[in-house]
C-alpha positions as CSV (number, residue, x, y, z in Angstrom):
1,X,23.0,70.5,-152.2
2,X,23.1,74.2,-151.1
3,X,24.1,77.2,-153.1
4,X,24.3,80.9,-152.6
5,X,21.9,83.3,-154.3
6,X,22.6,87.0,-154.7
7,X,19.7,89.2,-153.7
8,X,20.4,92.7,-155.2
9,X,19.5,95.6,-152.9
10,X,21.1,98.6,-154.5
11,X,24.0,100.1,-156.5
12,X,26.8,102.6,-156.0
13,X,29.3,104.8,-157.6
14,X,33.0,105.5,-156.9
15,X,33.5,108.9,-155.3
16,X,35.9,111.3,-157.0
17,X,37.4,114.6,-155.9
18,X,36.5,117.8,-157.8
19,X,39.8,117.3,-159.6
20,X,38.7,113.9,-160.8
21,X,40.9,111.8,-158.5
22,X,39.4,108.5,-157.5
23,X,39.0,107.9,-153.8
24,X,38.7,104.5,-152.0
25,X,35.1,105.3,-151.3
26,X,31.9,104.0,-152.8
27,X,28.7,105.8,-152.3
28,X,25.9,103.3,-152.2
29,X,22.1,103.8,-152.4
30,X,20.0,100.9,-151.0
31,X,16.4,100.1,-151.7
32,X,14.9,99.8,-148.2
33,X,12.1,97.5,-149.1
34,X,14.7,95.0,-150.3
35,X,17.1,95.6,-147.4
36,X,14.4,95.0,-144.7
37,X,13.6,91.6,-146.3
38,X,17.1,90.4,-145.2
39,X,17.5,91.8,-141.7
40,X,18.5,89.5,-139.0
41,X,18.6,89.7,-135.2
42,X,21.5,89.1,-132.8
43,X,21.3,89.7,-129.0
44,X,18.2,91.8,-129.4
45,X,19.5,94.1,-132.1
46,X,18.6,94.1,-135.8
47,X,21.4,94.0,-138.4
48,X,21.8,93.8,-142.2
49,X,24.8,92.1,-143.7
50,X,25.5,92.8,-147.4
51,X,28.3,92.8,-149.9
52,X,29.5,95.5,-152.3
53,X,31.2,94.4,-155.5
54,X,32.6,96.2,-158.5
55,X,30.7,95.7,-161.7
56,X,32.5,94.6,-164.9
57,X,31.5,97.8,-166.5
58,X,29.5,100.9,-165.4
59,X,25.8,100.9,-166.1
60,X,23.8,103.5,-168.0
61,X,23.8,105.8,-164.9
62,X,27.6,105.4,-164.5
63,X,27.2,103.3,-161.3
64,X,30.3,101.2,-160.8
65,X,29.3,98.9,-157.9
66,X,26.4,96.7,-156.9
67,X,25.2,95.7,-153.4
68,X,23.6,92.4,-152.6
69,X,22.7,90.0,-149.8
70,X,23.9,86.4,-150.2
71,X,21.4,83.8,-149.0
72,X,21.9,80.0,-148.8
73,X,19.3,78.1,-150.8
74,X,18.6,74.4,-151.4
75,X,19.1,73.3,-155.0
76,X,16.7,70.8,-156.4
């Protein structure tokens, strides 16, 4: 049976205006050593496909989102 594994590659934070209004923007910082492990090629170009999800609660650094690459893996 196959399942999906989340490979975490970074975190992000909601962007707010100086007045404190939330915008529909998330600033994400990715760890390049992790990103490059998941690159794929299509028609001679390299790509990375990843997902950004809102965390249940902010972490100690007030980051509100996490970024990850989903990979299919065989379950034993």
